[in-house]
Structure formats: structure tokens, C-alpha cells
Short mmCIF file of the C-alpha atoms (twelve columns), coordinates in Angstrom:
data_MODEL
# 
_entry.id   MODEL 
# 
loop_
_atom_site.group_PDB 
_atom_site.id 
_atom_site.type_symbol 
_atom_site.label_atom_id 
_atom_site.label_alt_id 
_atom_site.label_comp_id 
_atom_site.label_asym_id 
_atom_site.label_seq_id 
_atom_site.Cartn_x 
_atom_site.Cartn_y 
_atom_site.Cartn_z 
_atom_site.pdbx_PDB_model_num 
ATOM 1   C CA . MET A 1   148.172 57.593  88.053  1 
ATOM 2   C CA . LYS A 2   146.639 59.631  85.170  1 
ATOM 3   C CA . THR A 3   143.189 58.330  86.074  1 
ATOM 4   C CA . LYS A 4   143.467 59.597  89.679  1 
ATOM 5   C CA . ARG A 5   144.709 62.986  88.471  1 
ATOM 6   C CA . ASN A 6   141.903 63.286  85.912  1 
ATOM 7   C CA . LEU A 7   139.345 62.275  88.538  1 
ATOM 8   C CA . ALA A 8   140.740 64.859  90.992  1 
ATOM 9   C CA . LEU A 9   140.624 67.576  88.307  1 
ATOM 10  C CA . ALA A 10  137.065 66.626  87.367  1 
ATOM 11  C CA . LEU A 11  135.950 66.790  91.018  1 
ATOM 12  C CA . LEU A 12  137.694 70.139  91.452  1 
ATOM 13  C CA . GLY A 13  135.885 71.453  88.341  1 
ATOM 14  C CA . VAL A 14  132.502 70.255  89.615  1 
ATOM 15  C CA . ALA A 15  133.137 71.846  93.031  1 
ATOM 16  C CA . ALA A 16  134.178 75.162  91.451  1 
ATOM 17  C CA . GLY A 17  131.104 75.125  89.199  1 
ATOM 18  C CA . ALA A 18  128.810 74.423  92.164  1 
ATOM 19  C CA . ILE A 19  130.333 77.309  94.124  1 
ATOM 20  C CA . VAL A 20  129.771 79.724  91.228  1 
ATOM 21  C CA . ILE A 21  126.157 78.597  90.784  1 
ATOM 22  C CA . LEU A 22  125.355 78.760  94.505  1 
ATOM 23  C CA . THR A 23  126.911 82.185  95.053  1 
ATOM 24  C CA . GLN A 24  125.154 83.657  92.019  1 
ATOM 25  C CA . THR A 25  121.811 82.194  93.118  1 
ATOM 26  C CA . ALA A 26  122.219 83.530  96.645  1 
ATOM 27  C CA . TRP A 27  122.573 87.095  95.302  1 
ATOM 28  C CA . SER A 28  119.662 87.035  92.867  1 
ATOM 29  C CA . ASP A 29  115.950 87.681  93.200  1 
ATOM 30  C CA . ARG A 30  113.057 85.339  92.482  1 
ATOM 31  C CA . ASN A 31  113.506 85.858  88.731  1 
ATOM 32  C CA . HIS A 32  117.245 85.191  88.948  1 
ATOM 33  C CA . GLN A 33  117.996 88.839  88.243  1 
ATOM 34  C CA . PRO A 34  120.461 90.611  90.518  1 
ATOM 35  C CA . PHE A 35  118.823 93.104  92.886  1 
ATOM 36  C CA . LYS A 36  120.418 96.453  92.153  1 
ATOM 37  C CA . PHE A 37  119.700 99.997  93.206  1 
ATOM 38  C CA . GLU A 38  119.081 102.020 90.066  1 
ATOM 39  C CA . GLY A 39  116.400 103.892 88.203  1 
ATOM 40  C CA . ALA A 40  113.729 106.526 88.648  1 
ATOM 41  C CA . TRP A 41  111.092 105.819 91.309  1 
ATOM 42  C CA . ILE A 42  107.782 107.132 92.630  1 
ATOM 43  C CA . GLY A 43  107.184 106.715 96.380  1 
ATOM 44  C CA . LYS A 44  103.782 106.846 98.058  1 
ATOM 45  C CA . ALA A 45  102.839 106.462 101.693 1 
ATOM 46  C CA . PRO A 46  99.588  104.436 101.630 1 
ATOM 47  C CA . GLY A 47  96.618  106.189 103.201 1 
ATOM 48  C CA . THR A 48  98.270  109.620 102.996 1 
ATOM 49  C CA . PRO A 49  98.678  112.263 100.273 1 
ATOM 50  C CA . LEU A 50  102.488 111.973 100.564 1 
ATOM 51  C CA . THR A 51  104.159 111.373 97.197  1 
ATOM 52  C CA . TRP A 52  107.790 111.836 96.185  1 
ATOM 53  C CA . THR A 53  110.039 111.011 93.266  1 
ATOM 54  C CA . TYR A 54  113.666 109.974 93.424  1 
ATOM 55  C CA . THR A 55  116.523 108.587 91.408  1 
ATOM 56  C CA . LEU A 56  118.919 105.847 92.444  1 
ATOM 57  C CA . ALA A 57  122.239 106.115 90.609  1 
ATOM 58  C CA . PRO A 58  124.702 103.248 91.152  1 
ATOM 59  C CA . SER A 59  127.861 104.460 92.867  1 
ATOM 60  C CA . ASP A 60  129.829 101.255 92.326  1 
ATOM 61  C CA . SER A 61  130.131 98.900  89.367  1 
ATOM 62  C CA . SER A 62  128.091 96.133  91.039  1 
ATOM 63  C CA . GLY A 63  124.986 98.310  91.469  1 
ATOM 64  C CA . ARG A 64  124.892 97.236  95.115  1 
ATOM 65  C CA . ARG A 65  125.435 100.802 96.371  1 
ATOM 66  C CA . ALA A 66  123.653 103.869 95.046  1 
ATOM 67  C CA . ALA A 67  123.315 107.578 95.576  1 
ATOM 68  C CA . LEU A 68  119.750 108.752 96.111  1 
ATOM 69  C CA . THR A 69  118.356 112.152 95.175  1 
ATOM 70  C CA . GLY A 70  114.767 113.329 94.954  1 
ATOM 71  C CA . GLY A 71  112.041 115.522 96.301  1 
ATOM 72  C CA . PHE A 72  108.462 115.719 97.446  1 
ATOM 73  C CA . VAL A 73  105.622 116.071 94.954  1 
ATOM 74  C CA . THR A 74  103.001 116.437 97.668  1 
ATOM 75  C CA . GLY A 75  103.442 116.930 101.375 1 
ATOM 76  C CA . ASP A 76  103.351 119.523 104.074 1 
ATOM 77  C CA . PRO A 77  106.628 121.406 104.665 1 
ATOM 78  C CA . THR A 78  105.340 122.389 108.143 1 
ATOM 79  C CA . LEU A 79  105.295 118.672 109.072 1 
ATOM 80  C CA . PHE A 80  101.577 118.839 109.792 1 
ATOM 81  C CA . GLY A 81  101.859 122.067 111.780 1 
ATOM 82  C CA . LEU A 82  104.863 121.095 113.925 1 
ATOM 83  C CA . PHE A 83  106.951 123.828 112.219 1 
ATOM 84  C CA . PRO A 84  104.483 126.528 111.088 1 
ATOM 85  C CA . ASP A 85  107.320 128.800 109.838 1 
ATOM 86  C CA . ALA A 86  108.537 126.235 107.290 1 
ATOM 87  C CA . LYS A 87  107.688 127.314 103.759 1 
ATOM 88  C CA . THR A 88  109.405 124.598 101.751 1 
ATOM 89  C CA . SER A 89  111.316 121.344 101.960 1 
ATOM 90  C CA . THR A 90  114.666 120.891 100.225 1 
ATOM 91  C CA . PRO A 91  115.337 118.012 97.841  1 
ATOM 92  C CA . PHE A 92  116.661 114.992 99.688  1 
ATOM 93  C CA . VAL A 93  119.945 113.185 99.228  1 
ATOM 94  C CA . GLY A 94  120.999 109.796 100.492 1 
ATOM 95  C CA . ASP A 95  122.925 106.575 100.152 1 
ATOM 96  C CA . CYS A 96  121.596 103.009 99.701  1 
ATOM 97  C CA . VAL A 97  123.334 99.656  100.185 1 
ATOM 98  C CA . VAL A 98  122.116 96.175  99.161  1 
ATOM 99  C CA . THR A 99  122.174 93.880  102.217 1 
ATOM 100 C CA . GLY A 100 120.588 90.691  100.870 1 
ATOM 101 C CA . HIS A 101 119.185 88.990  97.795  1 
ATOM 102 C CA . ASP A 102 116.136 91.316  97.792  1 
ATOM 103 C CA . SER A 103 116.825 93.866  100.526 1 
ATOM 104 C CA . GLY A 104 118.817 96.925  101.446 1 
ATOM 105 C CA . THR A 105 119.218 99.817  103.836 1 
ATOM 106 C CA . TYR A 106 119.451 103.544 103.252 1 
ATOM 107 C CA . THR A 107 119.920 106.907 104.916 1 
ATOM 108 C CA . ALA A 108 118.600 110.152 103.444 1 
ATOM 109 C CA . LEU A 109 118.522 113.766 104.580 1 
ATOM 110 C CA . HIS A 110 116.436 116.850 103.855 1 
ATOM 111 C CA . TYR A 111 115.695 120.182 105.496 1 
ATOM 112 C CA . GLY A 112 112.617 122.275 106.209 1 
ATOM 113 C CA . MET A 113 113.264 125.893 105.237 1 
ATOM 114 C CA . LYS A 114 111.836 129.344 105.943 1 
ATOM 115 C CA . ASN A 115 112.572 132.822 104.620 1 
ATOM 116 C CA . GLY A 116 114.688 134.510 107.268 1 
ATOM 117 C CA . ALA A 117 115.742 138.142 107.569 1 
ATOM 118 C CA . SER A 118 119.075 137.432 105.850 1 
ATOM 119 C CA . GLY A 119 117.869 134.729 103.446 1 
ATOM 120 C CA . PRO A 120 116.779 131.083 103.669 1 
ATOM 121 C CA . GLU A 121 117.046 129.458 107.097 1 
ATOM 122 C CA . ILE A 122 116.839 125.848 108.197 1 
ATOM 123 C CA . VAL A 123 113.835 125.185 110.435 1 
ATOM 124 C CA . TYR A 124 114.342 121.436 110.900 1 
ATOM 125 C CA . ILE A 125 116.559 118.541 109.789 1 
ATOM 126 C CA . VAL A 126 115.088 115.157 108.843 1 
ATOM 127 C CA . MET A 127 117.280 112.056 108.860 1 
ATOM 128 C CA . ASP A 128 115.352 109.285 107.100 1 
ATOM 129 C CA . ALA A 129 116.853 105.835 107.656 1 
ATOM 130 C CA . GLY A 130 115.242 102.514 106.942 1 
ATOM 131 C CA . THR A 131 114.959 99.285  105.028 1 
ATOM 132 C CA . ILE A 132 114.066 98.432  101.460 1 
ATOM 133 C CA . THR A 133 112.582 95.129  100.286 1 
ATOM 134 C CA . GLN A 134 112.024 94.240  96.644  1 
ATOM 135 C CA . LYS A 135 108.511 92.785  96.397  1 
ATOM 136 C CA . ALA A 136 108.531 92.280  92.618  1 
ATOM 137 C CA . PRO A 137 110.527 93.661  89.711  1 
ATOM 138 C CA . GLY A 138 109.956 97.414  89.768  1 
ATOM 139 C CA . ARG A 139 108.182 97.340  93.174  1 
ATOM 140 C CA . LEU A 140 109.758 98.189  96.521  1 
ATOM 141 C CA . GLU A 141 108.402 98.199  100.055 1 
ATOM 142 C CA . VAL A 142 110.257 100.793 102.129 1 
ATOM 143 C CA . VAL A 143 110.043 101.264 105.885 1 
ATOM 144 C CA . HIS A 144 111.139 104.830 106.654 1 
ATOM 145 C CA . THR A 145 112.012 106.015 110.137 1 
ATOM 146 C CA . LEU A 146 112.057 109.814 110.152 1 
ATOM 147 C CA . ALA A 147 114.222 111.330 112.893 1 
ATOM 148 C CA . ILE A 148 113.460 115.053 113.192 1 
ATOM 149 C CA . TYR A 149 116.029 117.451 114.658 1 
ATOM 150 C CA . LEU A 150 116.218 121.184 115.349 1 
ATOM 151 C CA . PRO A 151 118.935 123.314 113.705 1 
ATOM 152 C CA . ALA A 152 120.490 123.942 117.160 1 
ATOM 153 C CA . GLN A 153 121.252 120.188 117.288 1 
ATOM 154 C CA . ASP A 154 123.854 120.812 114.566 1 
ATOM 155 C CA . ALA A 155 126.197 123.021 116.633 1 
ATOM 156 C CA . ASP A 156 129.235 122.266 114.470 1 
ATOM 157 C CA . GLY A 157 127.348 123.406 111.343 1 
ATOM 158 C CA . ASP A 158 128.146 120.404 109.140 1 
ATOM 159 C CA . GLY A 159 124.473 119.917 108.172 1 
ATOM 160 C CA . LEU A 160 124.022 116.775 110.277 1 
ATOM 161 C CA . PRO A 161 122.710 116.440 113.833 1 
ATOM 162 C CA . ASP A 162 125.666 116.240 116.220 1 
ATOM 163 C CA . LYS A 163 126.666 112.912 117.751 1 
ATOM 164 C CA . GLY A 164 124.668 112.175 120.893 1 
ATOM 165 C CA . GLN A 165 121.689 114.327 119.910 1 
ATOM 166 C CA . SER A 166 118.258 112.728 120.259 1 
ATOM 167 C CA . PRO A 167 115.554 113.514 117.709 1 
ATOM 168 C CA . ILE A 168 112.614 115.608 118.886 1 
ATOM 169 C CA . ALA A 169 110.378 113.109 117.063 1 
ATOM 170 C CA . CYS A 170 110.848 109.668 115.543 1 
ATOM 171 C CA . VAL A 171 108.140 108.725 113.053 1 
ATOM 172 C CA . PRO A 172 107.774 105.427 111.140 1 
ATOM 173 C CA . VAL A 173 106.332 105.761 107.625 1 
ATOM 174 C CA . PRO A 174 105.874 102.800 105.259 1 
ATOM 175 C CA . SER A 175 105.852 103.339 101.509 1 
ATOM 176 C CA . LEU A 176 105.256 101.375 98.341  1 
ATOM 177 C CA . ASP A 177 107.558 102.551 95.578  1 
ATOM 178 C CA . THR A 178 107.233 101.910 91.848  1 
ATOM 179 C CA . ARG A 179 109.951 102.132 89.216  1 
ATOM 180 C CA . LEU A 180 109.098 104.576 86.431  1 
ATOM 181 C CA . PRO A 181 108.628 102.353 83.363  1 
ATOM 182 C CA . ILE A 182 109.710 103.127 79.832  1 
ATOM 183 C CA . VAL A 183 106.531 103.781 77.821  1 
ATOM 184 C CA . ALA A 184 105.887 104.500 74.172  1 
ATOM 185 C CA . PRO A 185 105.145 108.125 73.331  1 
ATOM 186 C CA . CYS A 186 101.532 109.083 72.774  1 
ATOM 187 C CA . GLN A 187 100.400 109.585 69.208  1 
ATOM 188 C CA . PRO A 188 99.453  113.220 68.421  1 
# 
């Protein structure tokens, strides 16, 4: 009787151990490190002068969800002449979620601004939604889809295009993003 109980306990222990190993492996990258959204990053759209920097700050203890904030280093606030009145672009904010062992999705938002008669005015709204794939530690491939809206498409004034509004333009932009590494200070 004791032998059957010990055998059953041993099998239960092996099964539990296998489940732990398999679930941890399924949620890790090629180097068996969990894919998490965190750190300071530099984004570049290949073949263009577009460059931006951003920070991903984990918003849950697992690191599988993060707040995104950043801004453009180079770029054209007029969106290549589409909005000639735009003088600047605001910093962007967003939210990222891990969806797989080396992938995630995100949504970000920023505004094009001009100097109006009574102060700054929004000229356009950009909703940037897309996918993120970790290609190597510290390297991301991001597929942005920029949906561009007019301020009138936010009739309720909450800062987001109203439900049912269609963007005036929808532009795909790929980027290769690099984590800012920790480096030793230069020697004076």
C-alpha cells in the first residue's frame, strides 16, 4: 500500500515539475530570459531620417505590461507638408502588452501643434498602434501603423478620435529599436 502511495506521489511530483519547466520555457526568449517591456530605447525608421527615443516603464510586477513615453529627435512636425501649420509634435504616450514569448502589441498617441491666436492648438492627432518583436536581447523590430486624425474628429474633447471616425491617412512604418546600453564613462 505504501509503495503505491509513494509511486503516486513521485509521479505527481514529476508531473508538477514538468508543468513548471514547460510553462517557464514557453514564456522565455531564445536565451531563456523572460521578454519584458522595460528600459530606454532609440527607434529608427530605416531609410528615413526619423529617430525617436522612448522609455518603457513596467506597469505591473511581471514586466509584461508597460507605460511608454518618449519623443521625436528628428522628424517633420508638418508630416511631410500634410499639415503646414504644425510647428511641433508633442511627446508621445502609450501602453504596451506582451503577447507571446518574444512579441507584444502597443498603442501610442501624440499631437501635431501650432501656435494659435489664444495659445497652442492641436493640428492633428496620431494614433500609433502596432506589433513588437524581440529580434535579439536589446533589439526590437516594431511595425507601426500611424492613423492620422483631424482635431474635429474628437468632438467630445477627450483627446482621442471619437468612436466610428476613420483616419484621414493610415501609414505603415517599420522601425528597428535598440536598448540604450549602460556604458563606462569616458576618461577626461
